DSSP file (Angstrom, degrees, kcal/mol; ACC not computed):
  #  RESIDUE AA STRUCTURE BP1 BP2  ACC     N-H-->O    O-->H-N    N-H-->O    O-->H-N    TCO  KAPPA ALPHA  PHI   PSI    X-CA   Y-CA   Z-CA
    1    1 A M              0   0    0      0, 0.0     2,-0.5     0, 0.0    45,-0.0   0.000 360.0 360.0 360.0 139.7   50.1   -3.9    3.4
    2    2 A I        +     0   0    0     41,-0.1    41,-0.6    46,-0.0     2,-0.3  -0.965 360.0 170.1-115.3 132.4   50.3   -0.8    1.3
    3    3 A S  E     -A   42   0A   0     -2,-0.5     2,-0.3    39,-0.2    39,-0.2  -0.871  22.4-141.4-133.6 166.2   49.5   -1.1   -2.4
    4    4 A I  E     -A   41   0A   0     37,-2.3    37,-2.6    -2,-0.3     2,-0.4  -0.925  11.7-147.2-128.8 159.5   49.0    1.1   -5.4
    5    5 A K  E     -A   40   0A   0     -2,-0.3     2,-0.3    35,-0.2    35,-0.2  -0.952  12.3-175.1-129.4 141.9   46.6    0.8   -8.3
    6    6 A T  E     -A   39   0A   0     33,-2.8    33,-2.6    -2,-0.4     2,-0.4  -0.938  12.5-143.4-133.9 157.0   46.9    1.8  -11.9
    7    7 A H  E     +A   38   0A   0     -2,-0.3     2,-0.3    31,-0.2    31,-0.2  -0.959  23.6 159.3-121.7 136.0   44.5    1.8  -14.9
    8    8 A F  E     -A   37   0A   0     29,-2.1    29,-3.3    -2,-0.4     2,-0.3  -0.974  22.0-141.9-150.9 165.8   45.1    1.0  -18.6
    9    9 A E  E     -A   36   0A   0     -2,-0.3     2,-0.3    27,-0.2    27,-0.2  -0.949  10.9-173.9-130.2 147.2   43.0   -0.1  -21.6
   10   10 A C  E     -A   35   0A   0     25,-2.0    25,-1.5    -2,-0.3     2,-0.7  -0.994  23.1-135.5-138.1 144.0   43.5   -2.4  -24.5
   11   11 A E  E     +A   34   0A   0     -2,-0.3    63,-2.9    23,-0.2    64,-0.9  -0.888  37.9 171.6 -95.4 114.4   41.3   -3.0  -27.6
   12   12 A I  E     -Ab  33  75A   0     21,-2.0    21,-2.3    -2,-0.7     2,-0.3  -0.976  21.4-156.9-131.6 135.6   41.3   -6.8  -28.0
   13   13 A A  E     +Ab  32  76A   0     62,-2.5    64,-2.6    -2,-0.4     2,-0.3  -0.783  24.3 158.4-105.1 152.0   39.2   -9.0  -30.4
   14   14 A H  E     -Ab  31  77A   0     17,-2.6    17,-2.5    -2,-0.3     2,-0.3  -0.973  30.4-137.5-161.9 172.7   38.5  -12.7  -29.6
   15   15 A R        -     0   0    0     62,-0.8     2,-1.2    -2,-0.3    64,-0.4  -0.990  13.3-142.2-140.4 132.7   36.2  -15.6  -30.3
   16   16 A L    >   -     0   0    0     10,-2.1     3,-0.5    -2,-0.3     2,-0.2  -0.730  37.8-161.2 -96.4  85.7   34.8  -18.1  -27.8
   17   17 A Y  T 3   -     0   0    0     -2,-1.2    11,-0.1     1,-0.2    10,-0.1  -0.434  48.9  -5.6 -81.4 137.6   35.1  -21.2  -30.0
   18   18 A D  T 3  S+     0   0    0      9,-0.3     2,-0.4    -2,-0.2    -1,-0.2   0.753  87.1 116.8  63.3  38.3   33.3  -24.5  -29.7
   19   19 A V    X   -     0   0    0     -3,-0.5     3,-1.6     1,-0.1    -1,-0.1  -0.955  50.6-155.1-130.7 116.6   31.5  -24.2  -26.3
   20   20 A D  T 3  S+     0   0    0     -2,-0.4     4,-0.1     1,-0.3    -1,-0.1   0.570  86.2  69.1 -76.5  -4.2   27.7  -24.4  -26.7
   21   21 A T  T 3  S+     0   0    0      2,-0.1    -1,-0.3     3,-0.0     2,-0.2   0.631  83.2  88.2 -82.5 -10.1   27.0  -22.5  -23.5
   22   22 A Y  S <  S-     0   0    0     -3,-1.6    -4,-0.0    -6,-0.1    -3,-0.0  -0.546  93.2 -99.0 -79.7 151.5   28.3  -19.3  -25.0
   23   23 A S     >  -     0   0    0     -2,-0.2     4,-2.4     1,-0.1     3,-0.4  -0.323  32.1-113.4 -65.0 154.8   25.9  -17.1  -27.0
   24   24 A S  H  > S+     0   0    0      1,-0.2     4,-2.5     2,-0.2     5,-0.3   0.802 116.6  60.1 -64.0 -27.9   26.0  -17.5  -30.7
   25   25 A E  H  > S+     0   0    0      2,-0.2     4,-0.9     1,-0.2    -1,-0.2   0.925 112.8  37.6 -61.5 -44.7   27.3  -14.0  -31.1
   26   26 A C  H  4 S+     0   0    0     -3,-0.4   -10,-2.1     1,-0.2    -2,-0.2   0.844 122.1  44.6 -72.8 -35.7   30.4  -14.9  -28.9
   27   27 A R  H  < S+     0   0    0     -4,-2.4    -9,-0.3   -12,-0.2    -2,-0.2   0.851 119.8  35.0 -81.2 -37.1   30.7  -18.4  -30.4
   28   28 A E  H  < S+     0   0    0     -4,-2.5     2,-0.4    -5,-0.2    -1,-0.2   0.547 112.4  58.0-100.4  -8.5   30.3  -17.8  -34.1
   29   29 A N  S  < S-     0   0    0     -4,-0.9     2,-0.5    -5,-0.3   -13,-0.3  -0.948  71.5-127.0-128.7 143.0   32.0  -14.3  -34.5
   30   30 A I        +     0   0    0     -2,-0.4     2,-0.3   -15,-0.1   -15,-0.2  -0.721  46.8 166.3 -73.0 130.7   35.2  -12.7  -33.9
   31   31 A H  E     -A   14   0A   0    -17,-2.5   -17,-2.6    -2,-0.5     2,-0.3  -0.970  22.0-139.8-146.3 160.5   34.3   -9.6  -31.8
   32   32 A G  E     -A   13   0A   0     -2,-0.3     2,-0.3   -19,-0.3   -19,-0.3  -0.817   6.7-159.2-127.9 162.4   36.2   -7.1  -29.8
   33   33 A H  E     -A   12   0A   0    -21,-2.3   -21,-2.0    -2,-0.3     2,-1.1  -0.940  30.2-121.3-134.1 155.2   35.9   -5.2  -26.5
   34   34 A S  E     -A   11   0A   0     99,-0.4   -23,-0.2    -2,-0.3     2,-0.1  -0.750  44.4-155.9 -92.9  81.1   37.5   -2.1  -25.1
   35   35 A Y  E     -A   10   0A   0    -25,-1.5   -25,-2.0    -2,-1.1     2,-0.5  -0.370   5.6-155.9 -68.5 131.7   39.0   -4.0  -22.1
   36   36 A K  E     -AC   9 132A   0     96,-1.9    96,-3.2   -27,-0.2     2,-0.5  -0.946   7.6-159.2-112.1 126.5   39.7   -1.9  -19.0
   37   37 A F  E     -AC   8 131A   0    -29,-3.3   -29,-2.1    -2,-0.5     2,-0.5  -0.870  11.7-171.1-111.0 130.4   42.3   -3.1  -16.7
   38   38 A D  E     -AC   7 130A   0     92,-2.3    92,-2.4    -2,-0.5     2,-0.5  -0.971  15.9-170.7-117.3 113.4   42.7   -2.1  -13.0
   39   39 A L  E     -AC   6 129A   0    -33,-2.6   -33,-2.8    -2,-0.5     2,-0.4  -0.899   8.9-168.9-112.0 127.2   45.9   -3.4  -11.6
   40   40 A E  E     +AC   5 128A   0     88,-3.0    87,-3.1    -2,-0.5    88,-1.6  -0.966  12.2 179.0-117.0 131.6   46.9   -3.4   -8.0
   41   41 A V  E     -AC   4 126A   0    -37,-2.6   -37,-2.3    -2,-0.4     2,-0.3  -0.928   8.4-175.4-130.9 154.5   50.5   -4.2   -6.9
   42   42 A A  E     -AC   3 125A   0     83,-1.9    83,-2.6    -2,-0.3   -39,-0.2  -0.927  36.6 -85.8-140.1 164.7   52.4   -4.4   -3.7
   43   43 A R  E     - C   0 124A   0    -41,-0.6    81,-0.3     5,-0.4     2,-0.2  -0.349  42.5-116.4 -69.6 150.1   55.9   -5.0   -2.6
   44   44 A K  S    S+     0   0    0     79,-2.1     3,-0.5    -2,-0.1     2,-0.1  -0.595  77.9  11.2 -83.8 150.8   57.2   -8.5   -2.2
   45   45 A G  S    S-     0   0    0     -2,-0.2    -2,-0.0     1,-0.2     0, 0.0  -0.456 112.0 -46.8  85.7-158.1   58.3   -9.5    1.3
   46   46 A R  S    S+     0   0    0     -2,-0.1     2,-0.6   -45,-0.0    -1,-0.2   0.617 105.1  92.1 -95.3 -11.8   57.8   -7.6    4.5
   47   47 A R        -     0   0    0     -3,-0.5    -4,-0.1     1,-0.2     3,-0.0  -0.727  54.0-167.3 -87.1 122.2   58.9   -4.1    3.5
   48   48 A H  S    S+     0   0    0     -2,-0.6    -5,-0.4     1,-0.1     2,-0.3   0.761  71.3  36.0 -79.5 -26.0   55.8   -2.1    2.3
   49   49 A L  S    S-     0   0    0     -7,-0.1     6,-0.3    -6,-0.0    -1,-0.1  -0.947  76.5-126.7-132.9 151.3   57.9    0.7    0.8
   50   50 A N    >   -     0   0    0      4,-4.3     3,-2.2    -2,-0.3     6,-0.1  -0.155  48.9 -82.6 -83.3-176.0   61.1    1.0   -1.1
   51   51 A S  T 3  S+     0   0    0      1,-0.3    -1,-0.1     2,-0.1    -2,-0.0   0.637 130.1  58.6 -66.2 -13.7   64.0    3.4    0.0
   52   52 A S  T 3  S-     0   0    0      2,-0.2    -1,-0.3     3,-0.0     3,-0.1   0.437 121.8-105.9 -95.2   0.8   62.3    6.2   -1.8
   53   53 A G  S <  S+     0   0    0     -3,-2.2     2,-0.3     1,-0.3    -2,-0.1   0.767  85.3 109.0  85.2  23.8   59.1    5.8    0.3
   54   54 A M  S    S-     0   0    0      1,-0.2    -4,-4.3    -4,-0.1    -1,-0.3  -0.854  73.1-135.0-125.6 160.8   57.1    4.2   -2.5
   55   55 A V  S    S-     0   0    0      1,-0.4     2,-0.3    -2,-0.3    -1,-0.2   0.924  94.6 -38.3 -70.4 -54.5   55.6    0.8   -3.4
   56   56 A V  S    S-     0   0    0     -3,-0.1    -1,-0.4   -15,-0.1     2,-0.3  -0.920  71.0 -89.5-163.7 150.9   57.1    1.6   -6.8
   57   57 A D     >  -     0   0    0     -2,-0.3     4,-2.1     1,-0.2     3,-0.4  -0.485  31.7-140.2 -62.7 124.5   57.4    4.6   -9.0
   58   58 A F  H  > S+     0   0    0     -2,-0.3     4,-2.9     1,-0.2     5,-0.2   0.873 101.8  59.0 -55.4 -37.5   54.2    4.8  -11.1
   59   59 A K  H  > S+     0   0    0      1,-0.2     4,-2.1     2,-0.2    -1,-0.2   0.915 106.7  45.6 -55.7 -45.9   56.4    5.9  -14.1
   60   60 A L  H  > S+     0   0    0     -3,-0.4     4,-2.0     2,-0.2    -1,-0.2   0.909 112.3  51.7 -67.1 -37.4   58.5    2.7  -13.9
   61   61 A L  H  X S+     0   0    0     -4,-2.1     4,-2.4     2,-0.2    -2,-0.2   0.931 110.0  48.7 -59.0 -47.7   55.3    0.6  -13.6
   62   62 A K  H  X S+     0   0    0     -4,-2.9     4,-1.1     1,-0.2    -1,-0.2   0.879 108.7  54.3 -60.3 -39.8   53.7    2.2  -16.7
   63   63 A E  H >< S+     0   0    0     -4,-2.1     3,-0.5    -5,-0.2     4,-0.5   0.921 111.0  45.3 -62.5 -43.5   57.0    1.7  -18.7
   64   64 A V  H >X S+     0   0    0     -4,-2.0     3,-1.7     1,-0.2     4,-0.6   0.945 109.8  55.3 -64.7 -45.1   56.9   -2.1  -17.9
   65   65 A L  H 3X S+     0   0    0     -4,-2.4     4,-2.3     1,-0.3     3,-0.2   0.700  90.6  73.3 -62.4 -21.7   53.2   -2.3  -18.7
   66   66 A K  H <X S+     0   0    0     -4,-1.1     4,-2.6    -3,-0.5    -1,-0.3   0.810  90.8  59.6 -62.4 -29.0   53.8   -0.8  -22.2
   67   67 A Q  H <> S+     0   0    0     -3,-1.7     4,-1.6    -4,-0.5    -1,-0.2   0.910 107.8  45.0 -66.2 -42.2   55.3   -4.2  -23.1
   68   68 A F  H  X S+     0   0    0     -4,-0.6     4,-2.0    -3,-0.2     5,-0.3   0.933 113.6  48.7 -63.7 -47.3   52.0   -5.9  -22.2
   69   69 A E  H  X S+     0   0    0     -4,-2.3     4,-2.8     1,-0.2    -2,-0.2   0.838 107.0  56.0 -63.3 -35.9   50.0   -3.3  -24.0
   70   70 A K  H  < S+     0   0    0     -4,-2.6    -1,-0.2     1,-0.2    -2,-0.2   0.895 111.1  45.9 -59.9 -40.8   52.3   -3.6  -27.1
   71   71 A K  H  < S+     0   0    0     -4,-1.6    -2,-0.2    -5,-0.2    -1,-0.2   0.915 127.1  23.3 -69.6 -45.0   51.5   -7.3  -27.2
   72   72 A Y  H >< S+     0   0    0     -4,-2.0     3,-1.3    -5,-0.1    -3,-0.2   0.767  88.2 105.5-103.6 -27.6   47.7   -7.2  -26.7
   73   73 A D  T 3< S+     0   0    0     -4,-2.8   -61,-0.2    -5,-0.3     3,-0.1  -0.376 101.8   1.2 -62.5 128.2   46.4   -3.7  -27.8
   74   74 A H  T 3  S+     0   0    0    -63,-2.9    20,-0.3     1,-0.2    -1,-0.3   0.885 108.6 130.1  57.9  44.7   44.6   -4.1  -31.1
   75   75 A S  E <   -b   12   0A   0     -3,-1.3   -62,-2.5   -64,-0.9     2,-0.4  -0.661  56.6-126.5-115.2 170.8   45.3   -7.8  -31.2
   76   76 A V  E     -bd  13  95A   0     18,-2.0    20,-3.3    -2,-0.2     2,-0.6  -0.982  15.8-159.6-113.8 132.1   43.2  -11.0  -31.8
   77   77 A I  E     +bd  14  96A   0    -64,-2.6   -62,-0.8    -2,-0.4     2,-0.4  -0.969  20.4 174.6-114.6 126.0   43.3  -13.8  -29.2
   78   78 A I  E     - d   0  97A   0     18,-2.6    20,-2.1    -2,-0.6     2,-0.1  -0.975  34.4-108.7-135.2 142.8   42.2  -17.0  -30.6
   79   79 A R  E >   - d   0  98A   0    -64,-0.4     3,-1.6    -2,-0.4    20,-0.2  -0.412  29.8-123.0 -72.5 144.1   42.1  -20.6  -29.3
   80   80 A E  T 3  S+     0   0    0     18,-2.6    -1,-0.1     1,-0.3    19,-0.1   0.755 111.3  51.8 -62.2 -25.0   44.7  -23.0  -30.8
   81   81 A C  T 3  S+     0   0    0     17,-0.2    -1,-0.3    18,-0.2    18,-0.1   0.480  82.4 114.2 -90.7  -3.6   41.9  -25.4  -32.0
   82   82 A D    X   -     0   0    0     -3,-1.6     3,-2.1     1,-0.2     4,-0.3  -0.492  65.7-140.3 -73.1 129.2   39.9  -22.7  -33.7
   83   83 A P  T 3  S+     0   0    0      0, 0.0     3,-0.3     0, 0.0    -1,-0.2   0.668  99.4  65.1 -63.7 -14.1   39.7  -23.2  -37.5
   84   84 A L  T 3> S+     0   0    0      1,-0.2     4,-2.3     2,-0.1     5,-0.2   0.476  75.1  95.5 -84.6  -2.0   40.1  -19.5  -38.0
   85   85 A Q  H <> S+     0   0    0     -3,-2.1     4,-2.6     1,-0.2     5,-0.2   0.939  85.0  43.3 -56.3 -53.8   43.6  -19.5  -36.6
   86   86 A Q  H  > S+     0   0    0     -3,-0.3     4,-2.3    -4,-0.3    -1,-0.2   0.915 112.3  50.4 -67.3 -42.0   45.5  -19.8  -39.8
   87   87 A P  H  > S+     0   0    0      0, 0.0     4,-1.7     0, 0.0    -1,-0.2   0.917 113.0  48.8 -55.1 -43.2   43.5  -17.3  -41.8
   88   88 A L  H  X S+     0   0    0     -4,-2.3     4,-2.2     1,-0.2     3,-0.2   0.930 109.9  50.7 -65.5 -42.7   44.0  -14.8  -39.0
   89   89 A I  H  < S+     0   0    0     -4,-2.6    -1,-0.2    -5,-0.2    -3,-0.2   0.911 112.4  47.6 -54.9 -44.2   47.7  -15.4  -38.8
   90   90 A L  H  < S+     0   0    0     -4,-2.3    -1,-0.2     1,-0.2    -2,-0.2   0.780 124.2  29.9 -69.6 -30.7   48.0  -14.9  -42.5
   91   91 A N  H  < S+     0   0    0     -4,-1.7     2,-0.3    -3,-0.2    -2,-0.2   0.459 107.9  65.6-115.5  -3.5   45.9  -11.7  -42.5
   92   92 A C     <  -     0   0    0     -4,-2.2     3,-0.2    -5,-0.1   -17,-0.0  -0.925  62.0-144.4-126.0 149.5   46.4   -9.9  -39.2
   93   93 A K  S    S+     0   0    0     -2,-0.3     2,-0.6     1,-0.2    -1,-0.1   0.889  90.5  41.1 -78.4 -39.3   49.4   -8.4  -37.7
   94   94 A K        +     0   0    0    -20,-0.3   -18,-2.0   -22,-0.0     2,-0.4  -0.879  66.8 156.8-117.5  95.7   48.8   -9.3  -34.0
   95   95 A V  E     -d   76   0A   0     -2,-0.6     2,-0.6    -3,-0.2   -18,-0.2  -0.985  21.5-163.6-119.3 126.5   47.4  -12.7  -33.3
   96   96 A N  E     -d   77   0A   0    -20,-3.3   -18,-2.6    -2,-0.4     2,-0.5  -0.945   8.9-155.8-111.7 114.4   47.8  -14.4  -30.0
   97   97 A I  E     -d   78   0A   0     -2,-0.6     2,-0.3   -20,-0.2   -18,-0.2  -0.790  19.8-179.7 -90.2 127.3   47.2  -18.2  -30.1
   98   98 A V  E     -d   79   0A   0    -20,-2.1   -18,-2.6    -2,-0.5   -17,-0.2  -0.898  34.8-131.7-134.1 157.9   46.2  -19.6  -26.7
   99   99 A E  S    S+     0   0    0     -2,-0.3   -18,-0.2   -20,-0.2    -1,-0.1   0.937  88.5  50.1 -73.5 -49.3   45.3  -23.0  -25.2
  100  100 A G  S    S-     0   0    0      1,-0.1    -2,-0.2   -21,-0.1   -20,-0.1  -0.319 101.6 -84.3 -89.3 170.2   42.1  -22.0  -23.4
  101  101 A N        -     0   0    0      1,-0.1     2,-2.9   -22,-0.1     5,-0.2  -0.591  44.8-122.3 -71.0 129.2   39.0  -20.1  -24.5
  102  102 A P        +     0   0    0      0, 0.0    -1,-0.1     0, 0.0     2,-0.1  -0.308  54.2 153.9 -78.2  66.6   39.9  -16.4  -24.1
  103  103 A T     >  -     0   0    0     -2,-2.9     4,-2.5     1,-0.1     5,-0.2  -0.383  62.5-103.1 -78.8 170.4   37.0  -15.5  -21.8
  104  104 A A  H  > S+     0   0    0      1,-0.2     4,-2.3     2,-0.2     5,-0.2   0.882 125.2  52.6 -61.8 -37.1   37.4  -12.6  -19.4
  105  105 A E  H  > S+     0   0    0      2,-0.2     4,-1.6     1,-0.2    -1,-0.2   0.927 109.7  46.7 -64.5 -45.4   38.0  -15.2  -16.6
  106  106 A W  H  > S+     0   0    0     -5,-0.2     4,-2.8     1,-0.2     5,-0.3   0.918 112.3  51.6 -60.4 -43.2   40.7  -16.9  -18.6
  107  107 A M  H  X S+     0   0    0     -4,-2.5     4,-3.3     1,-0.2     5,-0.4   0.908 106.9  52.5 -63.0 -41.8   42.4  -13.5  -19.4
  108  108 A V  H  X S+     0   0    0     -4,-2.3     4,-1.3     1,-0.2    -1,-0.2   0.893 114.0  43.6 -63.3 -38.2   42.4  -12.3  -15.8
  109  109 A E  H  X S+     0   0    0     -4,-1.6     4,-1.5     2,-0.2    -2,-0.2   0.936 120.4  39.7 -70.8 -50.9   44.2  -15.6  -14.7
  110  110 A E  H  X S+     0   0    0     -4,-2.8     4,-2.2     1,-0.2    -2,-0.2   0.908 115.8  50.4 -69.7 -42.2   46.7  -15.6  -17.6
  111  111 A F  H  X S+     0   0    0     -4,-3.3     4,-2.9    -5,-0.3     5,-0.3   0.838 104.0  59.0 -67.9 -33.7   47.3  -11.9  -17.7
  112  112 A K  H  X S+     0   0    0     -4,-1.3     4,-2.9    -5,-0.4    -1,-0.2   0.949 109.4  45.0 -58.0 -48.9   48.0  -11.9  -13.9
  113  113 A D  H  X S+     0   0    0     -4,-1.5     4,-2.2     2,-0.2    -2,-0.2   0.945 113.8  49.0 -60.2 -47.9   50.9  -14.4  -14.5
  114  114 A E  H  X S+     0   0    0     -4,-2.2     4,-1.9     2,-0.2    -2,-0.2   0.895 112.3  47.2 -63.9 -42.9   52.2  -12.5  -17.5
  115  115 A I  H  X S+     0   0    0     -4,-2.9     4,-2.1     2,-0.2     3,-0.3   0.961 108.2  56.5 -62.3 -50.0   52.2   -9.1  -15.6
  116  116 A N  H  X S+     0   0    0     -4,-2.9     4,-1.0    -5,-0.3     3,-0.3   0.917 106.9  49.6 -46.1 -49.9   53.9  -10.8  -12.7
  117  117 A D  H  < S+     0   0    0     -4,-2.2     3,-0.4     1,-0.2     4,-0.3   0.885 111.6  49.0 -58.7 -40.8   56.7  -11.9  -15.0
  118  118 A L  H  < S+     0   0    0     -4,-1.9    -1,-0.2    -3,-0.3     3,-0.2   0.802 116.7  39.6 -71.2 -29.9   57.0   -8.4  -16.4
  119  119 A I  H ><>S+     0   0    0     -4,-2.1     3,-1.8    -3,-0.3     5,-1.0   0.417  83.0 101.6-100.3   2.0   57.1   -6.6  -13.0
  120  120 A K  G ><5S+     0   0    0     -4,-1.0     3,-1.7    -3,-0.4    -1,-0.2   0.845  78.1  56.7 -63.0 -33.0   59.3   -9.1  -11.0
  121  121 A D  G 3 5S+     0   0    0     -4,-0.3    -1,-0.3     1,-0.3    -2,-0.1   0.652  97.7  62.5 -71.3  -9.8   62.4   -7.0  -11.3
  122  122 A L  G < 5S-     0   0    0     -3,-1.8    -1,-0.3     2,-0.2    -2,-0.2   0.398 112.5-121.2 -88.2   1.9   60.6   -4.1   -9.7
  123  123 A D  T < 5S+     0   0    0     -3,-1.7   -79,-2.1     1,-0.2     2,-0.3   0.822  76.4 110.4  60.0  35.5   60.3   -6.2   -6.6
  124  124 A I  E   < -C   43   0A   0     -5,-1.0     2,-0.3   -81,-0.3    -1,-0.2  -0.868  49.1-157.0-130.6 167.4   56.5   -6.0   -6.7
  125  125 A E  E     -C   42   0A   0    -83,-2.6   -83,-1.9    -2,-0.3     2,-0.4  -0.972  31.5 -90.6-142.8 161.2   53.6   -8.5   -7.4
  126  126 A V  E     +C   41   0A   0     -2,-0.3   -85,-0.3   -85,-0.2     3,-0.1  -0.545  36.5 172.3 -69.8 126.8   50.1   -8.4   -8.5
  127  127 A V  E    S+     0   0A   0    -87,-3.1    16,-2.8     1,-0.4     2,-0.3   0.765  72.6   2.0 -96.3 -44.2   47.6   -8.2   -5.6
  128  128 A E  E     -CE  40 142A   0    -88,-1.6   -88,-3.0    14,-0.2     2,-0.4  -0.996  58.7-170.6-150.5 136.7   44.5   -7.7   -7.6
  129  129 A L  E     -CE  39 141A   0     12,-2.7    12,-2.8    -2,-0.3     2,-0.5  -0.978   6.3-172.5-135.6 125.1   43.7   -7.6  -11.3
  130  130 A Q  E     -CE  38 140A   0    -92,-2.4   -92,-2.3    -2,-0.4     2,-0.5  -0.950   2.1-170.4-114.2 131.9   40.3   -6.5  -12.7
  131  131 A I  E     -CE  37 139A   0      8,-2.8     8,-2.5    -2,-0.5     2,-0.7  -0.944   6.7-159.7-123.8 112.7   39.5   -6.8  -16.3
  132  132 A A  E     -CE  36 138A   0    -96,-3.2   -96,-1.9    -2,-0.5     6,-0.2  -0.810  10.7-178.1 -92.8 118.5   36.2   -5.2  -17.4
  133  133 A E  E    S-     0   0A   0      4,-2.6   -99,-0.4    -2,-0.7     2,-0.3   0.855  79.5  -4.1 -80.6 -38.9   35.0   -6.6  -20.7
  134  134 A T  E >  S- E   0 137A   0      3,-1.2     3,-0.6    -3,-0.1    -1,-0.2  -0.822  93.6 -85.1-137.6-178.1   32.1   -4.2  -20.7
  135  135 A T  T 3  S+     0   0    0     -2,-0.3     3,-0.0     1,-0.2    -1,-0.0   0.871 128.0  31.0 -58.6 -39.7   30.9   -1.7  -18.2
  136  136 A G  T 3  S+     0   0    0      1,-0.1     2,-0.6    -4,-0.0    -1,-0.2   0.412 107.5  75.2-103.4   3.1   28.9   -4.2  -16.2
  137  137 A N  E <   +E  134   0A   0     -3,-0.6    -4,-2.6     2,-0.0    -3,-1.2  -0.907  56.7 161.9-123.1 105.2   31.0   -7.4  -16.8
  138  138 A I  E     -E  132   0A   0     -2,-0.6     2,-0.4    -6,-0.2    -6,-0.2  -0.968  26.7-152.8-131.7 136.6   34.2   -7.7  -14.9
  139  139 A A  E     -E  131   0A   0     -8,-2.5    -8,-2.8    -2,-0.4     2,-0.4  -0.833  19.4-162.2-101.4 142.3   36.5  -10.6  -14.1
  140  140 A I  E     -E  130   0A   0     -2,-0.4     2,-0.5   -10,-0.2   -10,-0.2  -0.985  14.8-168.0-132.2 132.7   38.6  -10.3  -10.9
  141  141 A W  E     -E  129   0A   0    -12,-2.8   -12,-2.7    -2,-0.4     2,-0.4  -0.982  17.3-177.0-111.4 131.1   41.7  -12.1   -9.7
  142  142 A R  E      E  128   0A   0     -2,-0.5   -14,-0.2   -14,-0.2   -15,-0.1  -0.992 360.0 360.0-131.1 134.4   42.6  -11.5   -6.1
  143  143 A K              0   0    0    -16,-2.8   -15,-0.1    -2,-0.4    -1,-0.0   0.470 360.0 360.0 -68.8 360.0   45.6  -12.8   -4.1
């Protein structure tokens, strides 16, 4: 298999609501991270390269990923049962309401699916997605 990897970043705020195993800083406060994404993709099927001799043109991949960045960069991700949901919706421009707690592990699983939906027309799929919440804390999804 031949794959390519690209890197992008998003500033995202979240709160890990209502789970007592989280630290009080994460549980009681909305806080943000400079998330760093490393995305590896490969072609679907048995052909490793397209007719141009590439997995996919990096420029095309980056254009599609702009949709993801537009949705999440400088946004807040909050759990649907969090009592701060309504005040945030009323006072913030970009609020993403989700079912699960928006941990790095939750994000890597959900974002992998969302990115796969965005890139499906390029005939490629996610092989690996790494999301670094901090320099030393990274969640990884691998096919």
